[in-house]
C-alpha positions in Angstrom: -6.6 23.1 -18.0 -3.4 21.1 -18.9 -4.6 17.3 -19.9 -3.4 15.4 -16.6 -0.3 13.7 -18.0 1.7 17.1 -18.8 0.7 18.3 -15.7 4.0 18.0 -12.4 2.6 18.4 -8.9 5.9 20.8 -6.2 7.6 19.3 -3.6 10.7 19.8 -2.3 13.9 18.3 -1.6 14.1 18.9 1.1 10.1 17.9 2.2 10.9 15.1 -0.2 13.9 13.5 2.0 12.5 14.0 4.9 9.7 12.3 3.8 11.9 9.5 3.2 12.7 9.1 7.1 9.3 9.4 7.7 8.3 6.5 5.5 11.6 4.7 7.2 10.1 5.3 10.7 7.1 4.6 9.5 8.3 1.0 9.0 10.7 0.7 12.0 7.0 1.4 13.8 5.8 -1.8 11.6 8.6 -3.9 12.3 8.3 -3.2 16.0 4.9 -4.8 16.4 6.5 -8.2 14.6 8.2 -11.4 16.0 10.2 -14.2 14.4 7.1 -16.0 16.1 4.8 -14.1 12.9 7.4 -15.7 10.6 7.6 -19.5 12.0 3.2 -18.7 12.1 3.7 -18.7 8.1 3.9 -22.7 8.7 1.5 -23.3 10.6 -1.3 -21.6 8.4 0.8 -21.5 4.8 -3.1 -21.7 3.2 -3.7 -18.5 4.3 -0.8 -17.1 4.0 -0.3 -17.5 0.0 -3.5 -16.9 -0.2 -2.9 -13.5 1.5 0.2 -13.7 -0.5 -0.9 -14.7 -4.0 -3.6 -12.0 -3.8 -1.7 -9.1 -3.1 1.3 -9.5 -5.4 -0.4 -11.1 -8.2 -4.0 -11.1 -8.9 -4.1 -7.1 -7.6 -2.2 -6.1 -10.3 -3.8 -8.1 -13.0 -7.2 -7.6 -12.0 -5.9 -3.7 -11.6 -3.9 -3.8 -14.7 -7.9 -4.9 -16.4 -9.4 -2.4 -14.6 -7.3 0.1 -16.4 -8.1 -1.4 -19.9 -11.8 -1.3 -19.1 -11.9 2.7 -17.8 -9.6 3.2 -20.1 -7.6 6.8 -18.0 -5.0 9.5 -19.2 -1.3 6.9 -19.7 -0.7 8.8 -16.2 -3.7 8.0 -14.1 -3.4 3.6 -15.1 -0.1 4.1 -13.6 -0.2 5.4 -10.7 -3.1 2.7 -10.5 -0.2 0.0 -11.0 1.7 1.6 -8.2 -0.6 1.3 -6.2 -1.7 -2.1 -7.0 2.2 -2.7 -6.5 2.5 -1.3 -2.8 2.8 -3.0 0.2 -0.2 -3.5 2.8 -0.3 0.0 4.9 0.3 -0.1 8.5 -3.8 0.2 9.7 -4.3 -3.5 8.5 -4.4 -5.6 11.8 -5.9 -2.3 13.3 -8.9 -2.6 11.2 -9.1 -6.1 11.5 -9.6 -6.5 15.1 -11.7 -4.0 14.4 -13.1 -6.0 12.1 -13.0 -9.2 14.2 -10.8 -11.2 11.8 -7.6 -12.8 12.4 -4.9 -10.3 13.3 -2.2 -13.0 13.5 -2.8 -14.5 10.2 -3.0 -9.7 9.8 0.3 -9.0 11.4 2.0 -12.4 9.6 0.6 -11.6 6.3 1.2 -7.4 6.9 5.5 -8.7 8.0 6.1 -11.6 5.5 4.5 -8.6 2.0 6.5 -6.1 3.2 9.6 -8.4 3.5 9.1 -9.8 -0.2 8.1 -6.3 -1.4 11.2 -4.7 -1.2 11.6 -7.3 -4.4 8.7 -8.0 -6.3 7.0 -4.9 -5.8 9.8 -3.0 -8.9 9.8 -5.9 -11.1 5.9 -6.1 -10.4 5.8 -2.3 -11.0 7.8 -3.2 -13.9 6.0 -5.7 -15.6 2.5 -4.3 -15.9 3.5 -1.1 -16.5 5.2 -2.3 -19.3 2.6 -4.3 -20.7 0.1 -1.6 -20.4 -1.1 0.1 -23.9 -1.5 3.2 -23.3 1.1 3.2 -20.2 3.9 2.2 -21.1 5.3 4.1 -23.8 5.1 7.0 -20.9 6.5 4.9 -18.5 9.9 4.3 -21.1 9.8 7.7 -22.1 10.4 8.6 -17.8 12.9 5.3 -18.6 12.3 4.0 -15.4 14.9 1.9 -13.4 13.4 -1.3 -11.7 16.7 -1.4 -10.5 16.9 2.0 -8.3 13.2 1.4 -7.3 14.7 -1.6 -6.1 17.4 0.4 -3.8 15.0 3.2 -2.9 12.7 0.6 -1.3 15.1 -1.4 0.6 16.9 2.2 2.0 13.2 3.8 3.0 11.3 -0.4 3.6 14.4 -3.3 3.9 16.7 -1.6 6.0 13.7 0.3 8.7 12.4 -3.6 8.8 15.2 -5.3 9.6 16.2 -3.1 12.4 12.4 -3.1 14.2 12.1 -6.8 13.7 16.2 -6.9 15.7 14.9 -4.2 17.6 11.8 -6.4 19.0 13.7 -9.6 19.5 16.8 -8.0 20.5 15.5 -5.3 23.4 11.6 -6.3 24.5 11.0 -3.6 27.2 12.1 -1.2 25.4 10.5 -1.9 22.3 7.1 -2.6 24.6 7.3 1.3 25.6 7.6 2.4 22.8 6.0 1.0 19.8 2.9 2.7 20.2 4.0 6.2 20.3 6.5 5.5 17.2 3.5 3.8 15.2 1.0 6.7 16.0 3.6 9.8 15.1 5.0 8.3 12.6 1.1 7.5 11.0 0.2 11.4 11.6 3.8 12.3 10.6 2.8 10.3 6.5 -0.7 11.8 7.3 0.4 15.0 7.9 2.9 15.4 4.0 0.6 13.8 2.4 -2.0 16.4 3.2 1.2 19.3 2.5 1.7 17.5 -0.4 -2.2 18.1 -1.6 -2.3 21.3 0.3 0.7 23.2 -1.4 -1.3 21.7 -4.6 -3.9 22.5 -3.6 -5.1 24.1 -7.8 -4.4 21.2 -10.0 -6.0 18.2 -6.9 -9.2 20.6 -8.1 -8.5 20.4 -11.6 -8.3 16.5 -11.8 -9.8 15.0 -8.7 -12.9 14.5 -10.5 -10.8 12.3 -13.2 -9.5 9.9 -10.3 -12.2 9.9 -8.0 -14.5 7.2 -9.9 -11.1 5.2 -10.8 -10.2 5.4 -7.1 -13.2 3.9 -5.2 -13.9 1.2 -8.1 -10.2 0.1 -7.5 -9.8 0.2 -3.3 -13.8 -2.2 -3.0 -11.8 -4.5 -6.3 -8.8 -3.9 -4.0 -10.7 -5.2 -1.1 -13.2 -7.4 -3.0 -9.9 -9.3 -5.1 -8.8 -10.8 -1.0 -11.9 -11.6 -0.1 -12.9 -13.7 -3.1 -9.8 -15.2 -3.0 -10.0 -15.8 0.0 -13.1 -17.2 -0.6 -12.2 -19.4 -3.5 -9.6 -20.6 -1.0 -12.1 -21.9 1.4 -11.3 -20.4 4.5 -13.3 -19.0 7.1 -15.0 -16.7 7.5 -12.7 -14.8 10.5 -10.0 -14.9 7.9 -11.7 -13.8 4.9 -12.0 -10.7 6.7 -8.3 -10.5 7.3 -6.9 -11.5 3.7 -9.4 -9.3 2.9 -8.5 -5.7 5.0 -4.8 -7.3 4.4 -5.5 -7.2 0.1 -7.7 -4.1 -0.4 -5.4 -1.4 2.2 -2.0 -0.4 0.8 0.1 2.1 1.4 -0.3 4.9 -0.8 2.5 7.0 1.4 5.0 4.4 0.0 3.6 5.1 -4.3 3.4 9.0 -3.2 7.3 9.1 -2.0 8.0 7.1 -5.6 6.5 9.1 -7.5 8.1 12.2 -6.6 11.5 10.4 -6.3 11.4 9.4 -9.9 8.5 10.4 -11.8 8.4 13.9 -11.1 5.7 13.6 -9.2 3.5 12.8 -12.6 0.2 14.8 -12.1 -2.2 11.7 -12.7 0.1 9.3 -10.7 0.6 11.9 -7.4 -3.7 12.7 -7.3 -4.2 8.9 -7.6 -2.2 8.4 -4.6 -2.7 11.1 -3.2 -6.4 10.2 -3.1 -6.0 6.7 -2.6 -4.4 7.4 0.5 -7.6 9.2 1.7 -10.6 7.5 0.5 -8.8 4.3 1.6 -8.4 5.1 4.5 -12.4 5.8 5.0 -13.2 2.5 2.6 -11.7 0.4 5.7 -13.3 1.5 8.4 -16.9 0.9 7.4 -15.9 -2.3 6.2 -14.5 -2.9 9.5 -17.1 -1.5 11.5 -20.1 -2.5 9.8 -18.3 -6.2 9.9 -17.3 -5.8 13.2 -21.5 -5.4 14.0 -21.2 -9.2 12.5 -19.5 -12.3 14.7 -16.9 -13.4 13.0 -17.1 -17.5 12.2 -13.2 -18.6 13.4 -14.3 -22.6 11.5 
């Protein structure tokens, strides 16, 4: 069995183009649930928003970096963990927050702001923490990743669809009401289908290497949820808000990570396996946490 850093998963160019389109449509669907009022709402809950944004873009990548030093996985696995930590929140965070009895308004606002900020912060964050890593930095230099190229790609698949979605929601509220739910469901199912397809097309690799990443993904995911909750508690937020922040920080858009891995890293083995396993485990863990919280009413003040 080859070292995980030496394998490259297969994903043909046509499928990658389709995946970019699906991800753009997914971001468009998220933006259809975003209103200008969501950005104004930030001014009314600046403390909670600052905690959530800081936990996502500062604390989680730093905690992830520490976890990779502790576990000492293969360099490509460490890079995959760092990339996932730098991704914006996934599109099911509001659904899980509602199920958990948390502050859905805060979750919606955080998703909107986080995805907007991720356009710039994600490539910078990844370049910083990946370049700082003692073993993964060598691999990153070998790949010669240009953060500006990644920024341009993220603008195309997150930025433009997000702006168009917000504009549609603002200018065409009637049409938005009719299409937003089908758009979100279809785009989510299509994304899951592509992740399943990527795994099925490289099933032998996933079977060979999933054992290397499963423990790391489970610990990493638990730390992501815990990071959000602890940051919110340390800031003195109510239980109602803590649940929203914990889920928002814990749910990462691994589908975006998978797109970037195939686009910029040639399907690098450890990175792709981490993102693929994370995409499924994150949903399972998020549903379990939200269901557990849902049976315990949150304190809103």
